[in-house]
TORPA-4810 file (N, C-alpha, C, O; in nm, 3 decimals):
<nodes>
NODE_1_11.254_4.614_12.172_11.164_4.586_12.062_11.171_4.436_12.031_11.279_4.377_12.029_M
NODE_2_11.058_4.378_12.009_11.052_4.235_11.980_11.115_4.206_11.845_11.114_4.289_11.754_R
NODE_3_11.170_4.087_11.832_11.239_4.046_11.709_11.146_4.049_11.588_11.188_4.088_11.479_A
NODE_4_11.021_4.008_11.606_10.929_4.006_11.493_10.893_4.148_11.447_10.872_4.170_11.328_D
NODE_5_10.886_4.241_11.538_10.859_4.381_11.502_10.979_4.439_11.428_10.963_4.509_11.328_V
NODE_6_11.099_4.410_11.476_11.221_4.456_11.408_11.227_4.399_11.266_11.261_4.470_11.171_R
NODE_7_11.194_4.273_11.254_11.195_4.207_11.123_11.094_4.272_11.028_11.124_4.293_10.910_E
NODE_8_10.977_4.304_11.078_10.874_4.370_10.997_10.919_4.509_10.955_10.899_4.549_10.840_L
NODE_9_10.980_4.583_11.046_11.030_4.718_11.012_11.138_4.710_10.906_11.141_4.791_10.814_R
NODE_10_11.228_4.613_10.919_11.334_4.595_10.821_11.276_4.560_10.685_11.320_4.612_10.583_T
NODE_11_11.177_4.473_10.683_11.111_4.433_10.559_11.044_4.554_10.493_11.058_4.575_10.373_Y
NODE_12_10.972_4.633_10.571_10.902_4.750_10.517_11.002_4.852_10.462_10.979_4.910_10.356_A
NODE_13_11.111_4.874_10.534_11.213_4.967_10.487_11.273_4.919_10.355_11.291_4.997_10.262_F
NODE_14_11.305_4.790_10.348_11.364_4.734_10.227_11.269_4.748_10.108_11.311_4.783_9.998_T
NODE_15_11.142_4.720_10.130_11.043_4.735_10.022_11.032_4.880_9.977_11.024_4.907_9.858_R
NODE_16_11.032_4.973_10.071_11.024_5.115_10.037_11.149_5.160_9.963_11.141_5.237_9.868_A
NODE_17_11.265_5.112_10.005_11.392_5.147_9.941_11.397_5.091_9.799_11.439_5.160_9.706_R
NODE_18_11.355_4.965_9.783_11.363_4.900_9.653_11.256_4.947_9.556_11.274_4.937_9.434_D
NODE_19_11.146_4.996_9.607_11.038_5.048_9.524_11.007_5.192_9.561_10.891_5.227_9.584_G
NODE_20_11.109_5.274_9.566_11.095_5.409_9.619_10.989_5.491_9.546_10.910_5.560_9.611_F
NODE_21_10.985_5.485_9.414_10.888_5.565_9.338_10.746_5.533_9.381_10.664_5.623_9.402_A
NODE_22_10.716_5.404_9.393_10.582_5.363_9.434_10.555_5.398_9.579_10.448_5.449_9.613_E
NODE_23_10.652_5.370_9.665_10.635_5.396_9.808_10.616_5.544_9.837_10.535_5.582_9.921_A
NODE_24_10.692_5.628_9.766_10.685_5.772_9.794_10.555_5.835_9.744_10.525_5.950_9.777_S
NODE_25_10.479_5.762_9.665_10.351_5.813_9.615_10.234_5.778_9.706_10.119_5.808_9.675_A
NODE_26_10.262_5.714_9.819_10.155_5.669_9.909_10.133_5.766_10.025_10.224_5.841_10.061_T
NODE_27_10.014_5.764_10.082_9.989_5.845_10.201_10.082_5.806_10.317_10.117_5.891_10.399_P
NODE_28_10.122_5.681_10.324_10.212_5.637_10.431_10.346_5.710_10.423_10.406_5.740_10.527_A
NODE_29_10.393_5.738_10.303_10.519_5.812_10.288_10.505_5.951_10.349_10.594_5.998_10.419_F
NODE_30_10.395_6.016_10.321_10.372_6.151_10.375_10.357_6.149_10.527_10.377_6.252_10.592_L
NODE_31_10.323_6.034_10.583_10.306_6.021_10.728_10.436_5.986_10.800_10.438_5.979_10.923_A
NODE_32_10.546_5.963_10.725_10.673_5.932_10.790_10.718_6.045_10.881_10.693_6.162_10.853_L
NODE_33_10.784_6.009_10.990_10.845_6.114_11.070_10.978_6.152_11.004_11.026_6.080_10.916_D
NODE_34_11.034_6.262_11.046_11.153_6.314_10.979_11.270_6.217_10.986_11.348_6.207_10.892_V
NODE_35_11.284_6.145_11.097_11.395_6.051_11.109_11.384_5.937_11.007_11.484_5.899_10.946_D
NODE_36_11.264_5.885_10.989_11.243_5.779_10.890_11.264_5.832_10.748_11.322_5.764_10.663_A
NODE_37_11.217_5.953_10.723_11.236_6.015_10.591_11.384_6.030_10.559_11.427_5.994_10.449_L
NODE_38_11.459_6.081_10.651_11.603_6.102_10.630_11.673_5.968_10.610_11.760_5.956_10.523_V
NODE_39_11.636_5.868_10.687_11.696_5.736_10.674_11.668_5.678_10.535_11.759_5.627_10.470_L
NODE_40_11.544_5.686_10.491_11.507_5.629_10.362_11.565_5.710_10.245_11.628_5.653_10.156_L
NODE_41_11.544_5.839_10.246_11.588_5.923_10.134_11.740_5.930_10.126_11.796_5.951_10.019_A
NODE_42_11.806_5.913_10.238_11.952_5.923_10.240_12.025_5.792_10.217_12.148_5.788_10.215_G
NODE_43_11.950_5.685_10.199_12.011_5.554_10.178_12.073_5.547_10.038_12.004_5.570_9.939_D
NODE_44_12.201_5.517_10.030_12.268_5.508_9.901_12.214_5.394_9.814_12.235_5.394_9.693_D
NODE_45_12.146_5.300_9.874_12.093_5.186_9.799_11.950_5.208_9.749_11.891_5.119_9.689_A
NODE_46_11.894_5.328_9.774_11.757_5.354_9.728_11.754_5.341_9.576_11.840_5.394_9.506_V
NODE_47_11.654_5.272_9.526_11.645_5.245_9.382_11.553_5.344_9.315_11.431_5.341_9.331_R
NODE_48_11.615_5.433_9.239_11.542_5.535_9.163_11.610_5.551_9.028_11.727_5.515_9.010_V
NODE_49_11.535_5.606_8.932_11.592_5.633_8.800_11.690_5.749_8.807_11.791_5.752_8.737_K
NODE_50_11.657_5.847_8.893_11.746_5.961_8.910_11.726_6.017_9.051_11.624_5.992_9.115_S
NODE_51_11.823_6.093_9.097_11.811_6.155_9.229_11.698_6.257_9.234_11.653_6.294_9.342_E
NODE_52_11.653_6.302_9.119_11.540_6.394_9.115_11.415_6.332_9.177_11.334_6.403_9.237_D
NODE_53_11.399_6.200_9.164_11.284_6.133_9.225_11.287_6.148_9.376_11.183_6.172_9.438_E
NODE_54_11.403_6.134_9.435_11.417_6.149_9.580_11.390_6.294_9.619_11.316_6.320_9.714_V
NODE_55_11.449_6.386_9.545_11.429_6.529_9.573_11.279_6.564_9.567_11.227_6.630_9.657_Y
NODE_56_11.212_6.520_9.462_11.070_6.552_9.445_10.986_6.491_9.558_10.892_6.553_9.606_D
NODE_57_11.021_6.369_9.598_10.947_6.304_9.706_10.964_6.378_9.838_10.867_6.397_9.912_A
NODE_58_11.085_6.419_9.868_11.111_6.495_9.991_11.040_6.630_9.985_10.985_6.676_10.085_V
NODE_59_11.040_6.693_9.869_10.969_6.821_9.853_10.819_6.803_9.878_10.757_6.887_9.944_A
NODE_60_10.760_6.694_9.827_10.617_6.665_9.853_10.593_6.646_10.001_10.495_6.696_10.056_R
NODE_61_10.685_6.573_10.067_10.671_6.549_10.211_10.675_6.681_10.286_10.593_6.704_10.375_W
NODE_62_10.768_6.768_10.249_10.780_6.898_10.317_10.656_6.985_10.293_10.612_7.054_10.384_L
NODE_63_10.601_6.981_10.173_10.481_7.060_10.144_10.360_7.007_10.219_10.271_7.083_10.257_Q
NODE_64_10.357_6.877_10.240_10.245_6.814_10.310_10.242_6.854_10.457_10.135_6.877_10.513_H
NODE_65_10.359_6.863_10.519_10.367_6.892_10.662_10.485_6.984_10.690_10.582_6.944_10.754_E
NODE_66_10.477_7.108_10.642_10.593_7.198_10.655_10.635_7.228_10.799_10.752_7.258_10.823_P
NODE_67_10.544_7.219_10.892_10.579_7.250_11.031_10.642_7.130_11.101_10.687_7.142_11.216_A
NODE_68_10.646_7.015_11.034_10.694_6.894_11.100_10.845_6.892_11.121_10.895_6.815_11.204_A
NODE_69_10.916_6.975_11.048_11.061_6.973_11.058_11.116_7.113_11.039_11.063_7.194_10.962_V
NODE_70_11.219_7.139_11.111_11.284_7.268_11.096_11.412_7.251_11.015_11.465_7.141_11.003_S
NODE_71_11.459_7.358_10.961_11.586_7.358_10.888_11.697_7.308_10.979_11.784_7.233_10.935_Y
NODE_72_11.695_7.347_11.103_11.797_7.304_11.199_11.796_7.153_11.214_11.902_7.090_11.222_T
NODE_73_11.676_7.093_11.219_11.665_6.948_11.232_11.727_6.878_11.112_11.801_6.781_11.127_H
NODE_74_11.697_6.926_10.992_11.754_6.866_10.872_11.905_6.883_10.869_11.976_6.791_10.828_L
NODE_75_11.955_6.997_10.909_12.099_7.020_10.910_12.168_6.926_11.011_12.280_6.881_10.987_R
NODE_76_12.101_6.897_11.121_12.158_6.805_11.219_12.173_6.667_11.157_12.274_6.600_11.180_A
NODE_77_12.076_6.624_11.080_12.085_6.494_11.012_12.197_6.497_10.908_12.268_6.398_10.890_H
NODE_78_12.211_6.607_10.840_12.314_6.619_10.737_12.453_6.603_10.797_12.540_6.540_10.736_E
NODE_79_12.475_6.658_10.913_12.605_6.650_10.977_12.631_6.515_11.041_12.746_6.480_11.069_T
NODE_80_12.524_6.438_11.066_12.539_6.303_11.122_12.597_6.206_11.021_12.660_6.107_11.059_D
NODE_81_12.578_6.232_10.893_12.620_6.139_10.787_12.768_6.133_10.770_12.817_6.059_10.684_S
</nodes>
């Protein structure tokens, strides 16, 4: 991956992490793949008023595309941490 693409991805992730409430309300959030969702929602530095914001955002993502991820896939991510 080119350095400028990596830099852009890092910038976008940081903006989403620092403004999670706003980012999670966008169509782009619902379009995240499961790996990106887990990375963002699982980041200890995500800035939210409460963990309920993260829970609600993940629930919206799951309702939007319930077939996109299986319970087994999420459990695999949980054990990676």
